[in-house]
C-alpha positions as CSV (number, residue, x, y, z in Angstrom):
1,M,101.0,51.3,141.1
2,N,98.3,48.8,140.0
3,P,95.1,50.9,139.7
4,S,92.9,47.8,139.7
5,K,94.1,47.0,143.2
6,H,93.1,50.4,144.6
7,L,90.0,51.4,142.7
8,A,86.6,50.6,144.4
9,E,84.5,47.9,142.8
10,R,81.7,50.4,142.1
11,T,83.9,52.2,139.6
12,R,84.0,49.1,137.4
13,K,80.3,49.1,137.1
14,V,80.2,52.7,135.9
15,E,81.2,53.7,132.3
16,F,82.0,57.0,130.9
17,S,78.9,58.5,129.2
18,G,78.4,57.2,125.7
19,I,77.1,60.6,124.9
20,R,80.4,62.2,125.8
21,K,82.2,59.5,123.6
22,F,80.0,60.6,120.7
23,F,80.8,64.2,121.4
24,D,84.5,63.4,121.2
25,M,84.0,61.9,117.8
26,A,82.0,64.9,116.7
27,S,84.7,67.3,117.8
28,R,86.7,66.3,114.7
29,I,83.8,67.4,112.4
30,K,84.0,70.9,111.0
31,D,80.8,72.9,111.5
32,P,78.6,70.0,112.6
33,C,74.8,70.1,112.7
34,D,74.3,69.3,116.4
35,L,71.0,67.6,117.2
36,S,72.3,65.9,120.2
37,I,72.7,68.3,123.1
38,G,70.3,67.9,126.0
39,L,70.0,71.6,127.1
40,P,67.9,74.5,126.1
41,D,69.2,76.8,123.4
42,Y,68.0,79.9,125.3
43,D,69.8,81.8,128.1
44,A,68.5,82.5,131.6
45,P,66.1,85.5,131.7
46,E,67.6,88.9,132.4
47,P,65.7,89.4,135.6
48,V,67.0,86.1,136.9
49,K,70.6,86.9,136.0
50,E,70.3,90.3,137.6
51,A,68.9,88.6,140.8
52,A,71.9,86.3,140.9
53,I,74.3,89.3,140.5
54,A,72.5,91.2,143.2
55,A,72.7,88.3,145.5
56,I,76.4,88.0,145.1
57,R,76.8,91.7,145.7
58,A,74.6,91.5,148.7
59,G,76.9,89.0,150.3
60,K,74.8,85.9,149.7
61,N,77.9,83.9,149.0
62,R,78.1,81.7,152.1
63,Y,76.7,78.3,152.9
64,T,72.9,78.1,153.3
65,P,71.1,75.6,155.5
66,S,71.4,72.2,153.9
67,T,67.7,72.1,153.4
68,G,67.9,75.4,151.4
69,M,67.2,79.0,151.8
70,P,64.1,79.4,154.1
71,E,62.4,81.9,151.7
72,L,62.9,79.6,148.7
73,R,61.6,76.6,150.6
74,A,58.6,78.5,151.8
75,R,57.7,79.6,148.3
76,L,58.0,76.0,147.0
77,L,56.0,74.6,149.9
78,A,53.2,77.1,149.2
79,D,53.3,76.3,145.5
80,L,53.1,72.5,146.1
81,K,50.2,73.0,148.6
82,R,48.2,74.8,145.9
83,E,49.2,72.2,143.3
84,A,48.6,69.0,145.2
85,G,46.5,70.0,148.1
86,I,48.9,68.3,150.6
87,E,51.8,69.3,152.8
88,R,55.2,68.1,151.6
89,S,58.7,68.4,152.9
90,V,61.2,70.1,150.6
91,L,64.9,69.9,150.2
92,I,66.7,72.2,147.8
93,T,69.2,70.1,145.8
94,S,72.1,70.6,143.4
95,G,70.0,69.8,140.3
96,V,67.7,66.9,139.8
97,S,70.8,64.6,139.6
98,G,71.7,65.7,143.1
99,G,68.3,64.9,144.3
100,L,68.3,61.5,142.6
101,T,71.7,60.7,144.1
102,L,70.6,61.5,147.6
103,A,67.3,59.6,147.2
104,L,69.1,56.5,146.1
105,L,71.7,56.8,148.8
106,A,69.0,57.0,151.4
107,L,66.9,54.1,150.1
108,V,69.1,51.5,148.4
109,D,71.4,48.9,150.2
110,S,73.7,46.5,148.4
111,G,71.6,44.2,146.1
112,D,68.4,46.2,146.5
113,E,66.5,46.4,143.2
114,V,65.4,49.6,141.4
115,I,62.9,49.3,138.6
116,F,62.6,51.8,135.7
117,L,61.5,51.7,132.1
118,D,63.9,51.1,129.2
119,P,64.7,53.4,127.4
120,Y,65.9,55.5,130.4
121,F,67.9,58.6,131.2
122,V,71.6,57.5,131.2
123,S,72.2,58.3,134.9
124,Y,69.7,55.8,136.2
125,L,71.6,52.7,135.5
126,H,74.9,54.0,136.7
127,L,73.7,55.8,139.8
128,V,72.0,52.6,141.0
129,N,75.2,50.7,140.4
130,M,77.2,53.4,142.2
131,V,75.1,53.0,145.4
132,G,75.4,49.2,145.2
133,G,71.9,48.5,144.0
134,S,70.7,46.3,141.2
135,P,69.1,48.1,138.3
136,R,66.1,46.4,136.7
137,P,65.2,48.2,133.4
138,I,61.8,47.0,132.0
139,P,61.4,47.3,128.2
140,S,58.7,49.7,127.1
141,Y,59.0,49.4,123.3
142,P,57.4,50.1,120.9
143,D,55.4,53.0,122.4
144,F,57.3,53.6,125.7
145,A,54.2,53.2,127.7
146,F,54.1,52.3,131.4
147,R,52.5,48.9,131.6
148,P,51.6,47.5,135.1
149,E,51.5,44.0,133.6
150,A,55.2,44.3,132.7
151,I,56.2,46.0,136.0
152,E,54.6,43.8,138.6
153,P,56.1,40.5,137.6
154,A,59.5,42.1,137.9
155,I,59.0,43.0,141.5
156,T,60.8,40.7,144.0
157,P,61.4,40.8,147.8
158,R,64.6,42.8,147.0
159,T,62.8,45.6,145.1
160,K,62.9,48.9,147.0
161,V,62.3,51.6,144.4
162,L,60.2,52.3,141.3
163,M,61.4,55.2,139.2
164,I,59.4,57.1,136.5
165,N,60.4,59.9,134.3
166,T,57.8,62.2,132.7
167,P,58.3,63.9,130.3
168,G,60.8,61.2,129.4
169,N,64.4,61.5,128.2
170,P,65.2,60.2,125.6
171,T,61.6,59.6,124.3
172,G,59.9,62.9,125.0
173,R,56.9,60.9,126.1
174,V,54.5,62.3,128.8
175,M,52.9,59.6,130.9
176,S,49.1,59.6,131.0
177,P,47.3,60.3,134.2
178,A,46.2,56.7,134.2
179,E,49.8,55.5,133.9
180,V,51.0,57.7,136.8
181,E,48.1,56.5,138.9
182,A,49.1,52.9,138.1
183,A,52.7,53.6,139.2
184,A,51.4,55.1,142.5
185,T,49.1,52.1,143.0
186,I,52.0,49.7,142.5
187,A,54.2,51.6,145.0
188,K,51.5,51.4,147.7
189,K,50.6,47.8,146.9
190,H,54.2,46.5,147.1
191,N,55.5,49.0,149.7
192,L,58.0,50.7,147.2
193,V,59.2,54.2,147.1
194,L,58.2,55.9,143.9
195,I,60.8,58.4,142.6
196,A,59.3,60.7,140.0
197,D,61.8,62.6,137.9
198,E,59.9,65.6,136.5
199,I,62.8,67.7,135.3
200,Y,60.9,68.7,132.1
201,D,57.5,69.2,133.8
202,R,57.1,72.8,132.6
203,L,57.9,71.8,129.0
204,C,54.7,69.9,128.2
205,Y,52.9,70.8,125.0
206,D,49.6,68.9,124.8
207,A,48.5,68.7,128.4
208,P,49.9,69.3,131.9
209,N,52.4,66.8,133.2
210,P,50.6,64.4,135.6
211,T,52.3,64.0,139.0
212,P,52.0,61.3,141.7
213,L,52.5,63.9,144.5
214,A,49.1,63.4,146.0
215,L,48.4,59.8,144.8
216,A,50.8,58.0,147.1
217,P,52.1,60.7,149.4
218,D,53.8,58.4,151.9
219,H,55.6,56.5,149.1
220,T,56.5,59.3,146.6
221,V,59.4,61.7,146.2
222,V,59.2,64.1,143.3
223,L,62.3,65.6,141.8
224,R,62.1,68.8,139.9
225,G,64.6,71.3,138.5
226,F,64.9,74.8,137.1
227,G,67.8,74.5,134.7
228,K,65.8,73.3,131.6
229,T,62.9,75.6,132.1
230,F,64.8,78.8,132.8
231,G,68.0,78.2,130.7
232,M,70.2,77.9,133.8
233,T,71.5,74.3,133.7
234,G,74.9,75.3,134.9
235,W,73.5,76.7,138.1
236,R,72.6,73.2,139.3
237,M,69.2,74.1,141.0
238,G,66.5,71.5,141.8
239,Y,64.4,70.3,144.7
240,A,63.0,67.1,146.2
241,A,59.4,67.0,147.6
242,G,58.2,64.1,149.6
243,P,57.3,62.6,153.0
244,G,59.2,64.0,155.9
245,W,60.8,60.7,156.9
246,L,62.6,60.5,153.5
247,I,63.5,64.2,153.1
248,E,65.0,64.2,156.5
249,E,67.3,61.3,155.6
250,M,68.2,62.9,152.3
251,T,69.0,66.1,154.1
252,K,71.3,64.3,156.5
253,L,73.2,62.8,153.6
254,H,73.2,66.2,151.9
255,Q,75.2,67.6,154.8
256,Y,78.1,65.3,154.1
257,T,78.0,65.4,150.3
258,F,76.8,68.4,148.4
259,V,76.4,70.5,151.7
260,C,74.0,72.9,150.0
261,A,72.9,74.1,146.6
262,P,74.7,77.2,145.3
263,S,73.6,80.2,147.5
264,M,73.3,82.9,144.8
265,A,71.5,80.5,142.5
266,Q,68.9,79.8,145.3
267,A,68.3,83.5,145.7
268,A,67.8,84.0,141.9
269,T,65.5,81.0,141.7
270,I,62.9,82.9,143.8
271,T,62.9,85.5,141.0
272,A,62.8,82.7,138.4
273,L,59.6,81.4,139.9
274,D,57.9,84.8,139.2
275,T,59.3,85.0,135.6
276,D,57.0,84.1,132.7
277,V,58.9,81.7,130.3
278,S,55.8,80.3,128.6
279,N,57.2,81.7,125.3
280,H,59.9,78.9,125.4
281,R,57.2,76.3,125.8
282,T,55.4,77.7,122.8
283,A,58.6,77.8,120.8
284,Y,59.5,74.2,121.6
285,S,56.0,73.0,120.8
286,R,56.4,74.5,117.3
287,K,59.9,73.0,117.0
288,R,58.4,69.6,118.0
289,D,55.8,70.0,115.2
290,L,58.5,70.9,112.7
291,V,60.8,68.0,113.5
292,C,57.9,65.5,113.4
293,E,56.8,66.9,110.0
294,L,60.2,66.6,108.6
295,L,61.0,63.1,109.9
296,S,57.6,61.5,109.2
297,P,58.3,60.6,105.5
298,A,61.3,58.4,106.4
299,F,61.0,57.3,110.1
300,R,58.8,55.6,112.5
301,F,58.5,57.3,115.9
302,E,56.2,58.1,118.8
303,R,55.2,61.8,118.7
304,P,56.7,63.4,121.8
305,S,54.6,65.6,124.1
306,G,57.3,67.1,126.3
307,G,60.9,67.9,126.8
308,F,62.9,68.5,123.6
309,Y,63.6,65.0,122.3
310,V,62.2,62.6,119.7
311,F,63.3,59.0,119.6
312,P,62.9,57.5,116.1
313,E,63.5,54.0,115.0
314,A,66.8,53.7,113.0
315,P,66.5,52.2,109.5
316,K,66.9,48.4,109.8
317,A,69.1,48.4,106.7
318,F,71.9,49.9,108.8
319,G,71.9,47.0,111.3
320,N,71.6,49.1,114.4
321,A,71.3,52.7,115.6
322,T,75.0,53.2,116.3
323,T,75.9,52.4,112.7
324,F,73.2,54.8,111.5
325,C,74.4,57.6,113.8
326,E,78.0,57.1,112.6
327,A,76.8,57.4,109.0
328,A,75.0,60.6,110.0
329,L,78.1,61.9,111.8
330,A,80.1,61.3,108.6
331,E,77.6,63.7,106.9
332,G,78.1,66.3,109.7
333,V,74.9,65.6,111.7
334,I,75.2,64.6,115.4
335,V,72.5,62.4,116.8
336,I,72.8,59.9,119.7
337,P,72.4,56.1,119.3
338,G,69.7,54.6,121.5
339,G,71.9,51.9,122.9
340,I,73.3,54.6,125.3
341,F,69.8,54.9,126.8
342,S,68.7,51.3,126.4
343,G,69.4,47.6,126.4
344,Q,68.7,47.6,122.7
345,D,70.3,49.7,120.0
346,T,67.3,50.2,117.6
347,H,66.5,53.9,118.0
348,F,68.3,57.2,118.1
349,R,67.8,60.4,120.0
350,I,67.3,63.8,118.3
351,S,67.3,67.0,120.3
352,Y,65.3,69.8,118.7
353,A,66.6,72.4,121.2
354,T,68.3,74.3,118.4
355,T,67.6,76.6,115.5
356,D,65.0,75.8,112.9
357,D,67.7,76.0,110.3
358,K,69.7,73.2,112.0
359,I,66.5,71.2,112.5
360,R,65.8,71.4,108.7
361,R,69.4,70.8,107.7
362,G,69.8,67.8,110.0
363,C,66.5,66.2,109.2
364,E,67.2,66.5,105.5
365,V,70.4,64.6,105.9
366,L,68.8,61.9,108.1
367,C,66.0,61.4,105.7
368,K,68.3,61.1,102.8
369,L,70.4,58.5,104.7
370,A,67.3,56.5,105.6
371,K,66.1,56.4,102.0
372,S,69.5,55.6,100.6
373,K,69.3,52.0,101.7
374,V,65.6,51.4,100.9
């Protein structure tokens, strides 16, 4: 059989994750110092785990409505009303990635353009390609700011969607209220849908994460999740909040794709919403301070305000970030080259979702490497 004859064209536009390729290389290293992984280093709270176990034992193992358990949706709707002061429709999704997939499927036809900042979360480029759209990443270097003067000239009659991510992956940058308002204004002015990926919204250290929920309500869908905040990434729990016309179409597509989010995880998420995990935010704020202190003598970077990433500039003496990351890997430290998240390979991503000991050990190696070619 000739695979190229049978595979859909969309598969040719999607590559295996560069992060996974780097993990494969790292698997050959004994006792690596892993500063790469994008998930929290804490487990789900005990009350949340017990709630999931209780739900299983109570028989909550069947399909739920595609929109989600009514009691979970009611809780989120009430929370959103208090937060934004407006009524939103809510769909419980299989993680934020599930919500993003459904939103793009509902909005993007072949050739339609989707604008987002570069650097970007790796899925953005490939999901847009998967649904037949045309990704339009807009460079945001050196400070990763949202600049309307860079965004608006890129808008064409084929542009359908503007995506923002705050706090950002891989940069850790939290957009300012003025930047979020500017994104909402652009969406209204050019009749675009604004997709706001807020997966790290509860992991902000210097100020609350600004949301466009109430700024352009007819044009905005917000995607949020519970995995990062509550240490339950494998449970695949998230939700989409937006105007009824869009949530309805996403729900229709949900019926034929994901069907519903995991039932027992939905039940446990109600408990999660009443569980205080502010200690994790405090701990990561301190880890953020530690990694910035350790890197500052040898690297240039924008101080992150959320998530658990920092995105330093690789030393120019190494030529590009991939070469630098390979040199770090040879010393037993795993960091991810920025070319995986960007059209340019000049920076690298560090995750500080790990122990202080590994942060210190890894940063020491990285700084020595940076200074070795000065």
